[in-house]
N, C-alpha and C positions, 0 to 999 in steps of 0.2 A: 565430719569426715576430722577435723581438730583433733575430737573427745579421744577417737581409737589410736591418732596418732598419739596424743599424751600418755593415753594407757600403756602402750606397747614402749614409751619411752620410759616409762616408770616399772614395768615388768623386766626390762633390761638392766635398771641399774639396780636391781636389788641382789643382794651378796648370799651365797650360802654363809652363815654364820649361825653354828650350833651352840648350843647355850653352855657357859662352863658351867663343871659341878665337881665338886670336891668329896672325896673317899670318906665315909665317914659321916656326912653330910644328907640328911632325906631332903628330898626335893619332892614338892607337892605342886601338880603342874596341869593341866587339861589337855589332851588331844583332840584337836576338833578337821573339820574339813577346812581349815584356813593353813595348816600346816606343809608337810612337804607329799607331793603324791608320790604313791608308789608304784604307779604303773598296772596296779595288782588293784583298782578302783577304791583304794584304800588311803592312808593318810597316815604319816610316820612325824616325829620330833624327835631331832639329833642333839645328845648332848656330847660335850667335850670334857675328858680327863685326863691327866697326865698321868702315868705310870711307869714302876722302874722293872725292871730285866729282876725278876726272880721274885716280885708282887705275887702272893696266891691273893687274890679278889670271887669274893660274890657279890652277886650283883642281884638286887631283888626288887622287880615290878609287880604292883598290885593295885588292881581295880576294882572295885564293884560295878562299874559299871558298861566294861567290857572285857572281852575274853582277850589277854594280854599277847605281845610276843616281843622276846625281847633280844637284840643282835647287837652283838661286840664287835667293832670292825677295826682294823686298824688305819694309821693316819690315810693309807692309798687306797683306802674302800673293801681291802680284803677283809673278807668275814673270818671272824679267828671262833667264834664260838654261838648258837642261839639258842633258845628255848621258847617251849609254846607252855605247856604247862607243868609248872613244879611238882615237886615230889610229894607232895601235900592232898593231891588229887583232886585241888581246885584250878580254876584255869587262870590264876596266876602266875607268874614265871620265877626261876629261880636258876641261875647261870655261877658255873665255878669254873675261875678259868687262873692257870700260871702264865706270867706275863714270861715272856723270850727275849724283848726288845725293851727298852728304854725306848718312851716316845709319847705321843698325845694318839689317845684312840675313842673314839666314833661310840657311843651308847645310843642304840635305836630303839625308841618306842614306838611299837605299832599295834594293832587292832587284828586279832586275826580274823579275816573274812574284811570286805568292801564297806559296813556300815558301822563296824563299833567308834565309839568315841565317849568322850567324858571325861572327868578327874580320875589322876594317877597318884602313887607314890612310888618314888625311884630309888633306891639306897645301892653305893658301892661301898664295901668294906674290906680297908686290907685283914688278912687273916693273919694270925701270928703261927709262925712256925712250931710245931710240936720240939 
């Protein structure tokens, strides 16, 4: 009984804390069953990035271990854009978006389907206007 109470207390003290990322810097990480449950039998890993109104951003997610899904959300959790399979015919994800409001955005990495996990590479790049 004491062990169960201690486990509940530890779970209640965990705070949602997405991993910071900077545009132009590639992140190499691993998606696992220790990440955020999606409610669809899979897991997600979240990153936070600061973007500015007018930014044109390309977000690239690639993995050789699982079929990637990429989601960009505003700070309040509203989905701004998402991509499952990129234009190159692979199961990697590529998302282009123009930012309308300056703020903190969440980049969510997850697998298509309930069992995907493994290493991945993630990059957000600010594109220069023509």
